[in-house]
C-alpha positions as CSV (number, residue, x, y, z in Angstrom):
1,M,6.8,-22.6,14.6
2,P,3.4,-21.4,13.2
3,R,2.9,-21.4,9.5
4,L,1.7,-18.1,8.1
5,G,-1.0,-17.9,5.4
6,I,-1.3,-15.0,3.0
7,L,-4.4,-14.2,1.0
8,G,-3.0,-13.0,-2.3
9,G,-0.1,-13.9,-4.4
10,G,1.3,-10.6,-5.8
11,Q,4.5,-8.8,-5.1
12,L,3.5,-7.8,-1.5
13,A,2.9,-11.5,-0.7
14,K,6.2,-12.4,-2.3
15,M,8.2,-9.9,-0.3
16,T,6.4,-10.8,2.9
17,A,7.2,-14.5,2.3
18,Q,10.9,-13.6,1.6
19,A,11.0,-11.7,4.9
20,A,9.3,-14.6,6.7
21,S,11.9,-17.1,5.4
22,T,14.7,-15.3,7.1
23,L,12.9,-15.9,10.4
24,D,12.3,-19.6,9.5
25,V,8.6,-19.0,9.1
26,E,6.9,-21.2,6.4
27,V,4.3,-19.4,4.3
28,V,1.4,-20.8,2.4
29,I,0.0,-18.6,-0.4
30,F,-3.7,-18.5,-1.4
31,A,-3.4,-17.2,-4.9
32,Q,-6.3,-16.8,-7.4
33,R,-4.1,-17.6,-10.4
34,D,-1.2,-20.0,-10.9
35,D,1.2,-17.4,-12.3
36,E,1.4,-15.0,-9.4
37,P,4.8,-13.8,-8.2
38,A,4.6,-15.1,-4.6
39,L,4.3,-18.7,-5.8
40,K,8.0,-18.6,-6.9
41,V,9.2,-18.3,-3.3
42,T,7.3,-20.9,-1.3
43,P,6.2,-24.5,-2.2
44,Y,3.0,-24.2,-0.1
45,A,0.0,-22.9,-2.0
46,V,-3.7,-23.1,-2.7
47,I,-4.9,-21.9,-6.1
48,G,-8.4,-20.8,-6.7
49,A,-11.1,-18.3,-5.8
50,W,-11.1,-17.1,-2.2
51,D,-14.8,-17.7,-1.8
52,D,-14.5,-21.4,-2.9
53,E,-15.4,-23.2,0.3
54,A,-13.3,-26.3,-0.4
55,K,-10.2,-24.1,-1.3
56,L,-10.7,-22.0,1.8
57,A,-10.9,-25.0,4.0
58,A,-7.7,-26.4,2.4
59,F,-6.0,-23.1,3.0
60,A,-7.2,-23.1,6.6
61,Q,-5.8,-26.6,7.2
62,Q,-2.3,-25.4,6.2
63,C,-1.9,-22.4,8.4
64,E,-2.5,-21.2,12.0
65,V,-2.4,-17.5,11.3
66,A,-3.4,-15.6,8.1
67,T,-2.9,-12.1,6.8
68,L,-3.7,-10.4,3.5
69,E,-1.8,-8.5,0.8
70,S,-4.8,-6.3,-0.2
71,E,-7.8,-4.8,1.5
72,F,-10.1,-6.1,-1.2
73,V,-10.7,-9.5,0.4
74,D,-14.4,-9.8,1.4
75,V,-14.7,-9.5,5.1
76,A,-17.1,-12.5,5.1
77,I,-14.2,-14.6,3.8
78,L,-12.0,-13.4,6.7
79,R,-14.7,-14.3,9.2
80,R,-15.1,-17.7,7.6
81,L,-11.4,-18.3,8.1
82,E,-11.7,-17.4,11.7
83,A,-14.6,-19.9,12.0
84,L,-12.3,-22.5,10.5
85,G,-9.8,-21.9,13.4
86,V,-7.4,-19.5,11.7
87,R,-6.3,-16.3,13.5
88,V,-6.7,-13.5,11.0
89,V,-4.4,-10.4,11.3
90,P,-5.3,-7.6,10.8
91,S,-8.7,-8.6,12.2
92,P,-11.9,-8.6,10.0
93,D,-13.2,-5.8,12.2
94,T,-10.2,-3.6,11.3
95,V,-10.4,-4.4,7.6
96,E,-14.2,-3.8,7.6
97,Q,-13.7,-0.3,8.9
98,I,-11.5,0.8,6.0
99,Q,-12.7,-1.2,2.9
100,D,-15.3,1.4,2.1
101,K,-13.4,4.7,1.7
102,Y,-16.4,6.8,2.8
103,D,-16.7,4.8,6.0
104,Q,-12.9,5.0,6.4
105,K,-13.1,8.8,6.3
106,R,-16.0,8.9,8.7
107,R,-14.0,6.6,11.1
108,M,-10.9,8.9,10.9
109,Q,-13.0,12.0,11.4
110,S,-14.6,10.6,14.5
111,A,-11.1,9.8,15.9
112,G,-10.1,13.4,15.5
113,V,-7.9,12.9,12.3
114,E,-8.0,15.8,9.9
115,V,-9.6,14.8,6.6
116,P,-10.6,16.6,3.4
117,R,-14.3,17.6,3.1
118,F,-16.2,14.7,1.6
119,R,-19.7,13.3,1.0
120,K,-21.5,10.4,-0.7
121,V,-22.8,10.9,-4.2
122,S,-24.7,8.8,-6.8
123,V,-26.0,11.2,-9.5
124,A,-24.9,14.4,-11.2
125,T,-26.9,16.6,-9.0
126,D,-25.2,15.2,-5.9
127,V,-21.8,16.2,-7.4
128,L,-23.1,19.6,-8.3
129,D,-24.3,20.1,-4.7
130,A,-20.8,19.1,-3.4
131,A,-19.2,21.5,-5.9
132,A,-21.5,24.3,-4.6
133,E,-20.3,23.4,-1.0
134,F,-16.6,22.6,-1.6
135,G,-15.9,24.3,-4.9
136,F,-14.0,22.8,-7.9
137,P,-11.9,20.8,-8.4
138,L,-13.3,17.7,-6.8
139,M,-12.0,14.1,-6.7
140,L,-14.6,11.5,-7.5
141,K,-13.7,8.1,-5.9
142,A,-15.1,4.6,-6.0
143,R,-15.8,3.8,-2.4
144,R,-14.5,0.2,-2.8
145,N,-11.7,-1.6,-4.7
146,G,-9.9,1.4,-6.1
147,Y,-6.1,1.4,-6.2
148,D,-3.2,3.1,-8.0
149,G,-5.6,5.8,-9.2
150,Y,-7.9,3.4,-11.1
151,G,-10.8,4.3,-8.7
152,N,-10.4,8.1,-9.0
153,A,-11.5,10.7,-11.5
154,L,-10.6,14.4,-11.2
155,I,-13.6,16.8,-11.8
156,Q,-12.3,20.2,-12.8
157,R,-15.7,21.7,-13.9
158,A,-19.3,20.8,-14.3
159,H,-18.7,19.5,-17.8
160,D,-16.5,16.7,-16.3
161,I,-19.2,15.2,-14.1
162,A,-21.2,13.1,-16.7
163,P,-18.2,11.3,-18.1
164,A,-16.8,10.7,-14.6
165,L,-20.0,9.1,-13.4
166,E,-20.2,7.0,-16.6
167,K,-16.7,5.7,-15.8
168,F,-17.9,4.3,-12.5
169,Q,-21.4,3.3,-13.5
170,G,-22.9,0.9,-11.0
171,R,-20.4,1.5,-8.2
172,E,-20.9,3.3,-4.9
173,L,-19.2,6.7,-5.0
174,M,-18.0,9.7,-3.0
175,V,-16.4,13.0,-3.7
176,E,-13.7,14.8,-1.8
177,A,-12.5,18.4,-1.9
178,V,-9.1,18.6,-3.6
179,V,-6.7,20.1,-1.0
180,P,-3.9,22.5,-2.2
181,F,-1.0,20.4,-0.9
182,L,2.7,21.2,-0.9
183,R,3.6,17.5,-1.2
184,E,2.2,14.0,-0.6
185,L,3.6,12.3,2.4
186,A,3.4,8.7,3.7
187,I,4.4,6.7,6.7
188,I,4.6,3.1,7.6
189,I,3.2,2.3,11.0
190,A,3.9,-1.1,12.6
191,R,1.6,-2.0,15.6
192,G,1.9,-5.1,17.7
193,A,-0.9,-7.0,19.4
194,D,0.3,-5.5,22.7
195,G,-0.2,-2.0,21.3
196,D,3.6,-1.4,20.8
197,I,3.9,1.0,17.9
198,R,6.9,1.7,15.6
199,D,6.8,4.6,13.2
200,Y,9.1,4.5,10.2
201,P,10.5,7.7,8.7
202,V,8.1,10.1,7.0
203,V,8.6,9.9,3.2
204,E,7.6,12.0,0.2
205,T,5.8,10.1,-2.6
206,I,5.7,11.3,-6.2
207,Q,2.8,10.0,-8.2
208,R,2.6,9.3,-11.9
209,N,-1.0,9.0,-13.3
210,G,-2.2,8.1,-9.8
211,I,0.5,5.4,-9.3
212,C,3.3,5.8,-6.8
213,H,6.5,6.3,-8.8
214,V,9.1,7.7,-6.5
215,V,9.6,7.5,-2.7
216,R,12.1,9.9,-1.1
217,C,13.3,9.2,2.5
218,P,13.3,11.3,4.5
219,A,10.6,13.7,3.2
220,P,12.0,17.2,2.5
221,T,9.8,18.8,5.1
222,D,10.5,20.5,8.4
223,E,10.3,18.9,11.8
224,A,6.9,20.2,12.7
225,S,5.2,18.7,9.7
226,A,7.1,15.4,10.2
227,L,5.9,15.2,13.8
228,A,2.4,15.9,12.7
229,A,2.5,13.2,10.1
230,I,3.9,10.7,12.7
231,E,1.1,11.5,15.1
232,M,-1.5,11.2,12.4
233,G,-0.2,7.9,11.3
234,K,-0.3,6.5,14.8
235,R,-3.8,7.9,15.5
236,A,-5.1,6.5,12.3
237,V,-3.9,2.9,13.0
238,E,-5.0,3.1,16.7
239,A,-8.5,4.3,15.5
240,I,-9.1,1.0,13.7
241,D,-7.3,-1.1,16.4
242,G,-4.8,-2.2,13.7
243,V,-2.3,-5.0,14.2
244,G,0.4,-5.5,11.6
245,V,1.9,-3.0,9.2
246,F,-0.1,-0.1,7.8
247,G,0.6,2.4,5.1
248,V,-0.8,5.8,5.8
249,E,-1.0,8.4,3.1
250,M,-1.5,12.1,3.7
251,F,-1.1,15.6,2.3
252,E,1.2,18.3,3.7
253,L,-0.4,21.8,3.5
254,P,1.2,25.2,4.2
255,G,1.6,26.1,7.8
256,N,2.7,22.6,8.9
257,E,-0.8,21.2,8.5
258,V,-1.2,17.6,7.6
259,V,-4.4,16.1,6.1
260,F,-5.3,12.4,6.0
261,N,-5.7,10.7,2.6
262,E,-6.0,6.9,3.0
263,V,-4.8,4.0,5.2
264,A,-4.0,0.5,3.9
265,P,-4.0,-2.5,6.2
266,R,-0.9,-4.2,4.9
267,P,2.7,-3.5,3.7
268,H,2.6,-0.6,1.3
269,N,4.4,0.6,-1.8
270,S,5.7,3.7,0.1
271,G,7.5,1.3,2.4
272,H,9.5,-0.8,-0.1
273,Y,12.6,1.3,0.6
274,T,12.7,-0.3,4.1
275,I,14.0,-3.6,2.8
276,E,17.5,-2.1,2.4
277,G,16.9,1.3,4.0
278,T,16.0,0.5,7.6
279,I,17.2,-2.1,10.1
280,T,13.9,-4.0,10.1
281,S,11.9,-3.9,6.8
282,Q,8.1,-3.3,6.8
283,F,7.7,-6.9,5.6
284,E,9.6,-8.4,8.5
285,N,7.8,-6.2,11.0
286,H,4.5,-7.3,9.5
287,V,5.4,-10.9,10.0
288,R,6.5,-10.2,13.6
289,A,3.3,-8.3,14.4
290,V,1.0,-10.9,12.8
291,L,2.6,-13.7,14.8
292,G,2.6,-11.7,18.0
293,W,6.4,-11.3,18.2
294,P,8.3,-8.2,19.3
295,L,8.7,-5.5,16.7
296,G,12.1,-4.7,15.2
297,D,14.1,-1.5,15.1
298,V,12.9,0.9,12.3
299,A,15.9,3.3,12.2
300,Q,17.3,4.3,8.9
301,I,20.6,2.8,7.8
302,A,21.8,5.7,5.7
303,P,21.1,9.4,5.7
304,A,18.9,9.1,2.6
305,T,17.1,6.4,0.7
306,V,15.2,6.6,-2.7
307,M,12.9,4.0,-4.2
308,I,11.6,4.2,-7.7
309,N,9.0,1.8,-9.1
310,I,9.7,0.1,-12.4
311,L,6.5,0.7,-14.3
312,G,5.6,-1.0,-17.6
313,E,5.8,1.2,-20.7
314,R,4.5,-1.3,-23.2
315,S,2.5,-4.5,-23.5
316,G,4.0,-7.9,-24.0
317,D,6.4,-10.4,-22.4
318,P,9.2,-9.2,-20.1
319,N,12.7,-9.1,-21.6
320,P,14.7,-11.9,-20.1
321,D,17.8,-9.8,-20.4
322,A,16.3,-6.7,-18.9
323,L,18.8,-6.4,-16.1
324,R,22.0,-7.0,-18.0
325,E,22.9,-3.4,-18.7
326,A,21.4,-2.0,-15.5
327,L,23.4,-4.2,-13.2
328,A,26.5,-2.3,-14.2
329,T,25.2,0.6,-12.1
330,G,26.8,0.4,-8.7
331,G,25.0,0.8,-5.4
332,V,21.6,-0.2,-6.7
333,H,19.3,-2.8,-5.2
334,F,17.0,-4.4,-7.9
335,H,13.7,-6.1,-7.2
336,L,11.9,-7.7,-10.1
337,Y,8.5,-9.1,-9.1
338,G,8.4,-11.9,-11.7
339,K,5.2,-10.9,-13.4
340,R,4.7,-12.7,-16.7
341,E,3.2,-9.8,-18.6
342,V,4.2,-6.2,-19.0
343,R,1.5,-3.6,-19.3
344,P,1.7,0.2,-19.4
345,G,1.7,1.5,-15.8
346,R,1.9,-2.0,-14.3
347,K,4.3,-2.3,-11.3
348,M,7.0,-4.7,-12.5
349,G,9.5,-4.1,-9.8
350,H,11.5,-1.4,-8.0
351,V,15.0,-0.1,-7.4
352,T,16.4,1.2,-4.1
353,V,19.5,3.4,-3.6
354,L,21.0,4.4,-0.3
355,G,23.1,7.6,-0.1
356,Y,24.2,10.7,1.7
357,S,21.5,12.8,0.1
358,V,18.1,12.2,-1.5
359,D,19.2,14.0,-4.7
360,G,22.3,11.9,-5.0
361,A,20.5,8.6,-4.4
362,E,17.8,9.5,-6.9
363,K,20.3,10.3,-9.6
364,V,21.8,6.9,-9.3
365,A,18.4,5.2,-9.2
366,R,17.3,7.0,-12.4
367,L,20.6,6.1,-14.1
368,A,19.9,2.4,-13.3
369,L,16.4,2.7,-14.7
370,S,17.6,4.3,-17.9
371,R,19.7,1.2,-18.5
372,L,16.9,-1.3,-17.7
373,Q,15.5,-2.8,-20.9
374,L,12.2,-4.2,-19.5
């Protein structure tokens, strides 16, 4: 049985390791700190910087296959792992195509995927030129290492340009036209090394300050839009020759039009509902795909599933009795990630509820959250 390595020790690595354990797959975590959540679920770990050659070699000695929990790992490190004899999935070539969001958009555009209008910018006059072409509002984005809204700034008018550029001083930037969407959609796509593709249900995501807050499955959209989203998700993953599980985010516009937003080469927040909500979770299918095994069934178990993130609302230590009152709410699946510090907006866990309707499931999930004393 091959041992799977994961670069990163956060909640995605933790849930991937938990899924791997049900298949009797051992996991070694390469964490950058000794307090990361995934270290609680496996005894095999390397702690240190990913670019530390000795640490990387020690990690390589402990696993045959490696994957990553974020797209922020330098591609040179992934190639170095390959040189050390480790098979890296998704491949460094795949990751390289999407790490830079500007390059990612160009790749999707060349593959025939509909994207918002976009262009590179570096100074205020570049943004003004984009505004003259696209109109306001614009979304200014850091091309690399932006997540949960931290790499974005909305520009409503010319007066917003200078402070937005100041926020991202020293980083490569791009702007996108803001599309007038009806709702934000997402889909998890699992793709095997043999090209077999499984598309999970299309979901609606609700954002709070740029952070995913609620996922509703299935999305409240019509069949034509759902089919367009499925096709876009598949095409996006095939365009980068992706193997593993990928989260594809998009916008639904009037007239059943769907526009691409971003793709992530890993299990995704919009797919956490699949742990209880589908026959095979995104995490298990990621393990299967990475190891070259057949993919599992992705059918929904109940007519509706809702996932709500548990976001920090204060700073300090977690409450050890946080769950006591919330556990009285029936029909709720709780996932606490085990982070040692609460911060405003930080993802501390999530709850999932299955039901006969999205509205009904969401009411139960919100009741449970109202009782959670994090």
